[in-house]
C-alpha positions as CSV (number, residue, x, y, z in Angstrom):
1,M,-29.4,-13.0,-18.6
2,D,-31.0,-12.3,-15.3
3,R,-29.2,-10.2,-12.6
4,E,-28.9,-12.9,-10.0
5,L,-27.2,-15.4,-12.4
6,W,-24.8,-12.8,-13.7
7,S,-24.0,-11.7,-10.1
8,G,-23.3,-15.3,-9.1
9,L,-21.0,-15.8,-12.1
10,A,-19.0,-12.7,-11.1
11,V,-18.7,-13.9,-7.5
12,F,-17.5,-17.3,-8.8
13,A,-14.8,-15.7,-10.9
14,E,-13.7,-13.5,-8.1
15,I,-13.4,-16.3,-5.6
16,V,-11.3,-18.4,-7.9
17,E,-9.0,-15.4,-8.7
18,A,-8.6,-14.4,-5.1
19,G,-8.0,-18.0,-4.0
20,S,-10.3,-17.9,-1.0
21,F,-13.8,-16.8,0.1
22,A,-12.2,-14.4,2.7
23,K,-10.0,-12.6,0.2
24,A,-12.8,-12.4,-2.4
25,A,-15.2,-11.0,0.2
26,T,-12.7,-8.3,1.1
27,R,-12.3,-7.3,-2.5
28,L,-16.0,-7.2,-3.1
29,G,-16.9,-5.5,0.2
30,L,-19.2,-8.4,1.2
31,S,-19.2,-11.0,3.9
32,A,-17.7,-14.5,3.3
33,S,-21.1,-15.9,4.3
34,A,-22.8,-13.9,1.6
35,L,-20.4,-15.2,-1.0
36,S,-20.9,-18.7,0.2
37,H,-24.6,-18.3,-0.1
38,A,-24.2,-16.9,-3.7
39,M,-22.0,-19.8,-4.7
40,R,-24.5,-22.4,-3.3
41,A,-27.3,-20.6,-5.2
42,L,-25.3,-20.6,-8.5
43,E,-24.3,-24.3,-8.2
44,G,-27.9,-25.2,-7.4
45,R,-29.2,-23.3,-10.3
46,L,-26.7,-24.9,-12.7
47,G,-27.1,-28.3,-11.2
48,M,-23.4,-28.9,-10.8
49,R,-20.5,-28.2,-8.4
50,L,-18.1,-25.5,-9.6
51,L,-15.7,-25.4,-6.6
52,D,-13.9,-28.1,-4.7
53,R,-13.5,-26.8,-1.2
54,T,-11.6,-28.1,1.9
55,T,-10.6,-26.4,5.1
56,R,-7.2,-25.5,3.5
57,S,-7.7,-25.2,-0.2
58,L,-10.1,-24.1,-2.9
59,S,-10.0,-25.0,-6.6
60,P,-12.5,-25.1,-9.6
61,T,-13.9,-28.4,-10.6
62,G,-13.6,-29.6,-14.2
63,A,-16.9,-28.0,-14.9
64,G,-15.8,-24.8,-13.2
65,E,-12.6,-24.7,-15.3
66,Q,-14.7,-25.0,-18.5
67,L,-17.0,-22.2,-17.3
68,L,-14.1,-19.9,-16.5
69,L,-12.6,-20.4,-19.9
70,R,-15.6,-18.8,-21.4
71,L,-16.5,-16.5,-18.6
72,R,-13.3,-14.6,-18.2
73,P,-13.1,-13.2,-21.8
74,A,-16.8,-12.2,-21.6
75,M,-16.2,-10.3,-18.3
76,S,-13.1,-8.7,-19.7
77,S,-15.1,-7.5,-22.7
78,V,-17.8,-6.0,-20.4
79,E,-15.1,-4.2,-18.4
80,E,-13.6,-2.8,-21.5
81,V,-16.9,-1.4,-22.7
82,L,-17.7,0.1,-19.3
83,A,-14.2,1.7,-19.3
84,E,-14.9,3.2,-22.8
85,L,-18.2,4.6,-21.6
86,D,-16.5,6.0,-18.5
87,V,-14.1,8.0,-20.6
88,A,-17.0,9.8,-22.2
89,R,-18.3,11.1,-18.9
90,D,-18.7,14.9,-18.5
91,R,-18.0,14.6,-14.8
92,P,-15.6,12.0,-13.4
93,A,-17.3,9.6,-11.0
94,G,-16.5,6.4,-9.2
95,R,-14.1,4.9,-6.7
96,V,-10.3,5.0,-6.9
97,R,-8.5,2.3,-4.9
98,V,-5.0,3.3,-3.8
99,N,-2.3,1.2,-2.0
100,A,0.4,3.3,-0.4
101,H,3.1,2.9,2.3
102,R,2.3,4.8,5.4
103,P,4.5,7.9,5.1
104,A,3.3,8.4,1.5
105,A,-0.3,7.9,2.5
106,V,-0.1,10.4,5.3
107,H,2.2,13.1,3.8
108,L,1.6,12.8,0.1
109,V,-1.8,11.3,-0.8
110,L,-4.1,12.4,2.0
111,P,-3.2,16.1,1.8
112,R,-4.1,16.2,-1.9
113,I,-7.5,14.4,-1.6
114,A,-9.2,17.6,-0.4
115,T,-8.3,19.2,-3.7
116,L,-9.8,16.2,-5.6
117,A,-13.0,16.4,-3.5
118,Q,-13.4,20.1,-4.5
119,R,-12.8,19.4,-8.2
120,C,-14.6,16.1,-8.5
121,P,-17.1,15.6,-5.7
122,E,-18.4,12.4,-7.3
123,V,-15.0,10.6,-7.1
124,A,-14.5,8.5,-3.9
125,V,-11.0,7.3,-2.8
126,E,-10.2,4.2,-0.9
127,L,-6.7,4.6,0.6
128,V,-5.2,1.3,1.9
129,V,-2.0,1.6,4.0
130,N,0.5,-1.2,3.3
131,D,4.2,-1.0,3.9
132,G,4.8,-4.3,2.1
133,L,5.1,-5.1,-1.6
134,I,1.9,-6.4,-3.2
135,D,0.5,-7.1,-6.7
136,I,-1.9,-4.2,-7.3
137,V,-3.5,-5.9,-10.3
138,A,-4.3,-9.1,-8.4
139,E,-5.5,-7.1,-5.4
140,R,-7.7,-4.9,-7.6
141,F,-6.1,-1.6,-6.8
142,D,-6.0,1.2,-9.4
143,C,-2.6,2.3,-8.3
144,G,0.2,2.0,-5.8
145,V,2.7,4.4,-4.2
146,R,6.2,3.3,-3.3
147,H,9.7,4.6,-3.4
148,E,11.6,4.4,-6.6
149,G,13.2,1.0,-6.8
150,G,10.3,-0.7,-5.1
151,L,7.9,-0.4,-8.0
152,Q,6.0,-3.4,-9.5
153,G,7.1,-4.4,-13.0
154,D,5.3,-3.5,-16.3
155,M,3.8,-0.3,-14.8
156,I,3.5,3.3,-15.7
157,S,5.0,5.4,-13.0
158,V,4.7,9.1,-12.1
159,R,7.0,10.8,-9.6
160,I,4.9,12.5,-6.9
161,S,7.6,13.7,-4.5
162,E,11.1,14.8,-4.3
163,P,13.7,12.6,-2.6
164,M,12.8,12.4,1.1
165,E,15.3,13.5,3.8
166,L,15.8,11.3,6.9
167,V,16.8,12.3,10.4
168,F,18.3,10.6,13.5
169,A,16.6,11.7,16.7
170,A,15.9,10.8,20.4
171,T,14.3,12.6,23.3
172,P,16.3,15.1,25.3
173,A,15.8,12.9,28.4
174,Y,17.3,9.9,26.7
175,L,20.3,11.9,25.4
176,E,20.8,13.3,28.9
177,A,20.9,9.8,30.3
178,H,23.0,8.1,27.6
179,G,24.8,10.9,25.9
180,A,24.6,12.0,22.2
181,P,26.3,9.9,19.6
182,A,29.0,11.8,17.7
183,T,29.5,9.2,15.0
184,S,27.7,6.1,13.6
185,D,30.2,3.9,15.6
186,D,28.8,5.5,18.8
187,L,25.4,4.0,18.2
188,G,26.9,0.6,19.2
189,A,26.5,1.8,22.8
190,H,22.9,3.1,22.4
191,R,19.4,1.7,22.4
192,C,18.1,1.8,18.8
193,I,14.6,1.6,17.4
194,S,14.5,-0.5,14.2
195,Y,12.1,-1.4,11.4
196,R,11.2,-4.9,10.1
197,H,10.0,-5.0,6.5
198,T,6.5,-6.4,6.1
199,S,7.0,-8.4,3.0
200,S,10.5,-9.9,3.4
201,G,10.5,-10.0,7.2
202,A,14.1,-8.6,7.1
203,L,15.3,-6.0,9.5
204,H,16.0,-2.6,7.8
205,R,19.7,-1.8,7.6
206,W,20.7,1.4,9.2
207,E,22.5,3.5,6.6
208,F,24.6,6.6,7.0
209,V,26.3,9.2,4.7
210,R,29.8,10.5,5.1
211,D,31.8,12.4,2.5
212,G,29.2,11.6,-0.1
213,E,29.4,7.9,0.5
214,V,26.5,5.8,1.8
215,F,27.3,2.8,4.1
216,A,25.5,0.5,6.4
217,R,26.3,-0.3,10.0
218,A,24.8,-2.8,12.4
219,V,23.3,-1.2,15.5
220,P,21.7,-2.7,18.7
221,E,18.1,-3.5,17.9
222,T,16.5,-3.0,21.3
223,F,13.1,-2.2,19.9
224,V,11.8,-3.6,16.6
225,T,8.4,-2.9,14.9
226,N,6.9,-3.0,11.4
227,D,5.1,0.3,11.8
228,V,6.8,3.7,11.2
229,D,4.4,5.6,13.4
230,L,5.1,3.2,16.3
231,M,8.8,3.8,15.8
232,R,8.1,7.5,16.3
233,D,6.0,6.8,19.4
234,A,8.7,4.6,20.8
235,A,11.2,7.4,20.3
236,L,8.9,9.8,22.0
237,A,8.6,7.3,24.9
238,G,12.3,7.5,25.4
239,L,13.1,4.0,24.1
240,G,16.2,5.1,22.1
241,V,17.6,6.6,18.9
242,V,15.4,6.4,15.8
243,C,15.7,7.1,12.1
244,L,12.5,8.9,10.8
245,L,11.5,10.9,7.8
246,R,12.2,14.5,8.6
247,L,8.6,15.3,7.6
248,Q,7.4,12.8,10.2
249,A,9.7,14.1,12.9
250,A,9.5,17.8,12.1
251,P,6.6,18.7,14.6
252,Y,8.4,17.0,17.4
253,L,11.8,18.5,16.6
254,A,10.2,21.9,16.5
255,C,8.5,21.7,19.9
256,G,11.6,20.0,21.5
257,A,10.0,16.6,22.2
258,L,12.7,15.1,20.0
259,A,16.3,16.3,19.4
260,E,18.3,15.6,16.2
261,V,21.5,13.6,16.6
262,L,24.2,12.9,14.0
263,P,23.3,15.9,11.8
264,G,24.5,15.4,8.3
265,W,24.8,11.6,8.7
266,A,21.3,10.6,7.6
267,P,20.8,9.4,4.0
268,V,18.0,10.5,1.7
269,L,15.3,8.2,0.5
270,A,14.4,7.9,-3.2
271,A,11.4,9.9,-4.5
272,N,8.0,8.4,-4.3
273,H,6.3,7.2,-7.4
274,L,2.6,6.5,-8.1
275,Y,2.4,3.5,-10.5
276,Y,-0.5,1.9,-12.3
277,P,-1.0,-0.9,-14.9
278,S,0.1,0.0,-18.5
279,R,-2.4,-2.4,-20.0
280,R,-5.5,-1.0,-18.4
281,Q,-7.7,1.8,-19.7
282,P,-7.7,4.4,-16.9
283,S,-11.1,5.5,-15.7
284,A,-12.1,9.1,-15.7
285,A,-12.1,9.0,-11.9
286,F,-8.5,7.7,-11.9
287,R,-7.3,10.3,-14.4
288,A,-8.8,13.0,-12.1
289,F,-7.0,11.5,-9.1
290,L,-3.7,11.2,-11.1
291,E,-3.9,14.9,-12.1
292,V,-4.2,15.9,-8.4
293,M,-1.3,13.7,-7.4
294,R,0.9,15.2,-10.1
295,A,0.5,18.7,-8.7
C-alpha cells in the first residue's frame, strides 16, 4: 500500500474517532484544512464519499462504516507491533503526552522532566494543563495526573506525591483594612476568592478542619475564576481571602506579600496519582517517564 493512501486512511479514522476536523487536527498536530484536503484526496481516489458533513455534525457514510470495520482492527494490529518493537529499544525514544491539573503540572511533573532529559535525551514530553476531567484514551494521552478520587476508571495508578497541605491567606493590606478572620464563621464578612470547576461548572466548596472533622461552609464569592494561578494573583492584588496549596503560596508567605489566616483550619488535599490505561502496552519512552515520576 502506498504511503499517501495509508496516511489518508489514518486521517479518516482519526476524524471519525475525534468527531470533528478541528479535534482531529489538534490530536495529529495538523491544520483542519490539511485534514480536509487529505479527506478529499482519499474520497477522490476511492471514488466514493466516506463522510457526511454539515456545519454542525459529522458522521461516516455507509461505505465509511464498512471501511472502518476493517480498518480499525488493522490499525490496532500495526500499533501493537510497533509497541512490541519499541519495547526492544536500547534507548527510549519518542513522545509522551501528559494531561495534568495545573498545580501538579507546575509542582510535580515539570520539576522532574529535567531528570528525564538527562537520562533519556531522545524522549520528548508534551505536558497539557487541564483542570477538568477528561478521557485520556479518547484524547490520545499516555497518562493523566489528578488527585486521588478524581481518577478515570479502569486505569493503573501510581502515587506521585504526598497529601497536599492547603493554606488560607490574604495580603497584609487587605487584613489591615478588613481585619483577620478568627474562625470560619468570620469569613461571612470578608471578600473571598473562589474556584469554579472546569468540567462540572460547580463552585468549589470551601472546607475547613476543626477537631479532626472536615466541614464545608458557604462564603461570599466576590471573585470567581477557573484558574488557580489567577486565584493567587487576585489575592496578591488584594481582592480578598484565598485558599491555595501551601506549595503555591509559600514564596509569597515567605516574603510577606501574603499572610496566613486561620492557621490550622485548612484541610489537606488527597495525594496526586499518575494514571494510565491498563490495556495498553506502555512504550519504552513512557516507562522511562514513569520511572522519573515515581522518584
